[in-house]
N, C-alpha and C positions, 0 to 999 in steps of 0.2 A: 243251395245257395252258398256262394263263396263269401266268407267273412275274412277281412284283413285286419290286422292290428294285434296288439298284445292280449293274451288271455290272462286269467287270474294267476295261473302257476308261473307264467313268465314274469308277471308283475311282482310276485313274491321273491323270485330269485333276483330280480333287479334291485329290489329293496334291500335284500340281504347284502348284495354287492356294494351298494351305496353306504350302508352302515359299516361294512368291513373296511372301507377306505376313509371312514371318519365322519360321515354325516351324522349329526346329532339330533336331527329332527326331520320328519318326512311329511310333506303335504300330499295327501292322497286324493286323487280324483280319477276320472276315467276319460278325460277329454283329450282331444288332439285338435289341431287346427284344420284337420280334414273333416271333422264332425263337430261343428260349432255348438250344436245343441248340448253335447256333453260337457264342454268347457263352461257353458253359460246356460244351465238348465232352464228351460222355458216354463211358463206358468202351468202347463199341463203335466209337468213332472212333479211328483210328490216331494214334500219337504224332506230333507235329509237323504237325498238321492245317493250319496256316497257312503252312508253309514254302514252298509253291509260290507263294503270294501275295507273300510277302516277296522271293523270288527275282525275280519279275516287277517288282516295284516298285523294287528296287535298280538296275535298268537305266534307270529313268526319273527318279530324284531323287538328289540328292547330299547327303543328310543320313542320320544313323544310323537304322537300322530296328530296332525292338524287336518281338519275337515271344513270344507265350505259346502256349497251345493244346496241351496234353498234351506239353510239353517235358520230361517227367520221366524220360526215359532219359538219363543223364549223358553217355554216349558220343555219342548222337545230337546232343544239345544242343551239345557241343563241336565236333562235325564240321560243324555248319551255320553256326557263327560265321564271318563274312566271305563266306559263299556266299549265304545268304538273309536274314541278320540280322547286326546288330552287337552286340546285347544280347539275352539271353534273360531273360524275365520269368516269375516264379513267383507264383502266387496260391494255388490249392488245395494244391499240394505243401507250401507253408509252413504252411497250416492243419493238414495231417495231421502234419507234423513240422517245427516251427519251426527245428530245427537241420539241415535238409536240406542247405543249401549247405555248411555247415561239415563235415558228415559226407562229402559228396562230395569236397570239397577235400582232406581228410585221409585219403582212401582207406578210409573206414569205411562204404561203401555197404551192406554187409551189416547195418548197424544202422539203416537208414532205414525209417521207417514210411511206406510209399508211399500216396499218394492213390489210391483205387480208381476215381475218377471216377463215383461212384455217385449223387451229388447229395443224399445223405441228410442229412449234417450241415451242409454249407455252404449250399446252395440251399434244401434242404428246411426247415431251421430259419428261414430268412429269410422264408418264405412262410406260416408258421404264424400 
């Protein structure tokens, strides 16, 4: 089977080049617009889908790493800080509940309206 796209080694080299020319933070994912499910991980992808990529990259560059990709489990997101990323980024969880971070911060997780990663309201409406 033929696979197209960048592999991990090429991603590491690209990241090193970006840092060398002055990038001071890297947002790590595995998505392209040719593979939407990687840009916007669906519900059947496990939370923290990019964590392993961030962990690999942290060994090769000395800038903060930002990760998104189903980071909507607060305990998991806290546990990965420093290990595979320095900053957790939220997109769809904030569309589902704009007060997500505040509710987590103040131990009100039972009030969170969680993103289902169904792609209906966010991605679906953008393609209409």
